[in-house]
N, C-alpha and C positions, 0 to 999 in steps of 0.2 A: 452114379458114375459122373466123372468130370469130363466135359467136352473139351475138344482141342483148344478152342479159344480161351476158355477159362483156365486150362492147364498152363498155357503160355503166359497168361496174365499173372497167374500165381507164381510161376517161376521168376518172372520179371520182378515181382514185388519182393520175393525172397532175396533176389540178387541185390536190389536197392537197399533193403533193410540190413543185410549182412555187410554191404559196403559202408553204409552209414555207421554201423557198429564198429567196424575196423578203424574208421577214421575219426571216431569220437575222441580218442586220446592220441592225437597225431604226433605229439612230441615223443611219447614213450614208444610208439610204433616205429617212428623214424630212427630213434636211437638204437632200438633193438635190431633194425634192418642194417644200419651202418656198421654195427659191431660185428656182423657176420663177415665183413670184408677183412677183418684183422688176421684171420688164419692164412691169408694169401702170402703174407710176408714170410711167415715161419715155414710154409710149405716150399716156397721158392728157395729159401736157405737150405732146407733139408735136401732137396734134389741137387742143389749146387754141391753140397758136401758129398753126395753119392757119386756124381760125375767127376768130382775132383779126386775121389779115391780110385776111380777107373783110370784116369789119366791126369796125374798131378800137374804135368807141364802144360797141357792144353785141354782143360775140361770141356770147353765149348765144342770141341771137335770129337769128343768121345761119344760112343754109341752104345745104347743098351737095348738089345732086341729091336733094332731099327729106329729107336728114338734118340735124338740128340737132346741136349739140355734145353734148347729152344723149343723143340717139339713137346717135351715133357711139361714145360711151363704153359704152353698153349693148350695142351690137353687138360691140365688141371683147371685152367680158367674156364674152359668149355664145360667141364664136369660141374663146375659151380652153377652154370646156367641150367644144365640138365637137372641138377638136384633142386634148384629153385622152383622148377616146374613139378617135379615128381615127389618131393618130400611133403609129408602131411603131418606136421608136428601136432601131437595131442589128439589126433583123430580117433585112433583105436581106443585109447583110455577114456575119452569122453563118451564114446558109444557104450562101453562097458559100464561106465558110471551112470549113464541114463537108465540102463537096464537095472542095475543094482539099487538105485535110489527111487525107482518108480517114475522117473521123469518121462519115460517113454510112453506113459499112458496118454499124454496129450496128443501124441501122434495117432492114437487109436480112436479118439473121439472127435478129431478134427479132420477135414479133408486135405491133410498134408502128409505126403509120403516121407518117411524118415530119411531114406537114402537120397531121394531127390533134393530134400531140404539141405542135407549135409553137402551134397555135390555142389549146389549153387552157392552155398555159403563159402565153400573152398574156392570156387571161381572168383567170388568177390574178394577173398583174402589175397589171391594171386594178383588180381587187378590192383588192389591197394599196395601190395608189396612192390610191384614193378613201377607203380607211379612214384614211389619213394626211391626205389633202387636204380631206376633207369639212368640217372645222371652219374652215380658212383660206378655203375657197370661200364658206362661209356668212357668215363675217365680212366678206369683201370685198363680197359682194352686199348685205349689210345696210347697210354704210357707203355703198354706191353706189345704194341703193334709189331715191333721188330722180331718178336718171338714167333710170329706166324709166317714162317719162311715159305710155306706153300702158297701164300697169297690168298686172295678172296676166292671162294669156291665158285664153280659154274652155277648158273641159275637152277638147273635140275637138281644139283646137289643141295642148294639152299632150300628148295621145295621139300626134298626128302628130310633135311635137317629140321625144318619147321614142323613137318608131319610127325617126326620122331618126338619132338618136344610135346606136342599136343597129346599124342597117344601115351607118352610117358606120364603125363599128368593124370590121364584117365586110369592107366594101369596102377599107378601109385595109390590113387584114391580107392579104387575097388579092392586092391590087395589089402590095404590097411583096414578097410571097412569089414572085410571078411574076418580079420583078426579081432576087431572090436565086437563083431556079432557072436563070436565064440563065448562072449560074456553071458549069453542066455544059458549056457551049460556050466561055465566055470566061475562066473561072476567076477573074479579077479584075473585079469589077463596080463598083468605086469611082467610075470616071468616069461610068458610066451612072447610078449612084445620085446623083452630084452634079448631073447634068443634071435628073434627076427632082425632086430636092429644090429646085432653083432654080425650076423651073416651079411646083411645089407651093406654095412660099412666096408667090409673087405671084398665082397663078391659083386658089388654094383659097379666097381671100377673107380670109386671115389678116391681110394688110396693110391692106386697104381693102374696102369692100363692092363686089361685082362689078357691081352695077346702076348704078354711077356711071361705068362704062366707056362710051366712045362707040361708036357703030356703025361698022363691022360687028363690032368686037371683042367687044362684049357678047353678040351672038348666037352667035359662034363659041365663046366660053367657056361659054355656057349648055349646050352639048351635050357638054362634056367631063366625065368622071367626077370630076375633081379638085375641082370646085366643091362636091361633096357632103361633102368632108372638113372644111369649116369654115363656108363661107358659108351653105349650105342650112339647117342646124339653127338658126343665128342668125336668118336671115330668116323662118323658120317661127314662131319664138317671138315675134318683133317684129311679126308680121302683115303682112310684106312680100309673102308668097306665100299666097294664099287660094283657096278654091273649086276650080274645075277645074284651074287651074294647079298647085295643091298636090297634087292627086291624080295628075296627070301626072308631076310631079317625083318623087313617091314611087315611082311605077311605074318610072320611069327609073332611080332609085337601086337599086331591087330588081333590075332588069334588068342594070345594070352589075355588081352584086355577083355575080349568077349567072354572068355572062360571065367575070369574073376567077376565080371558083371553078372553072369548067370549064377555063379556060386553065391555071390552076395544076396541075390534075390531068393535063392533057395534057402540059405541059412536064415534069412529074415522071416520067411514064411514058416519054416520049421520051428524057429525060436518063439514066434508068437503063439504057436499051438501049445507050448508048454509054459508060457509066461503066466505068472499068477497075479501080477498087479500089486505086489506089496510095495510099501514105501511111498514116498512122495506125498 
């Protein structure tokens, strides 16, 4: 058994190692990070065309389910922040690959837990990402400051917003970890991952605000964990969710995070029982 002090030291070393690995090729990492900002322009043009079709004479005053054009641009920029926290590119496929190629054996013979190792590696990835992306993000939000018509949110709303981002990171990590751990049974999870990414792209709120969906779809989607990956942090910042509804949603987000944390541990233990150790 590893004591608490040794465990903290191990996690800190994993974080430092992963951070150094992410920053080893700084030019490539920075270029890849900056390229993610290009879709902003096309998305703004897309929503401008939609609102122009609603009111050709005055698209800026047109409204779509309570959203003006300015609100929609502000919402999209905030979903980018949410997805920057919750997205886990390559996580599921890398776990399945470790199982299939036998690389996972090194986590069985060393005092390193696979899920903890991957978690702190992702923390390092996000730290490196925001180190590079903080200035572009600040520039984009400064240039688009007029789109935030509701102004800067109250301190308690900002606290809820930050909490939603942190929990969305944990939820996104453990959810995709569960998909990757299915590799103990399926070996190849690409089809399952494709289905998940398809649902996530539309039902996380990345494409459009989920509260513009008609019933009963709006109610169904509101109970799914995917909405917390993009829609929820943006809606909190914009004041679309307040009071009791905000507290309930934060509790549901925390509950979903605990659920997938427990499920990932359960899948990992069950998978190891049937793992044969081939490859590698």
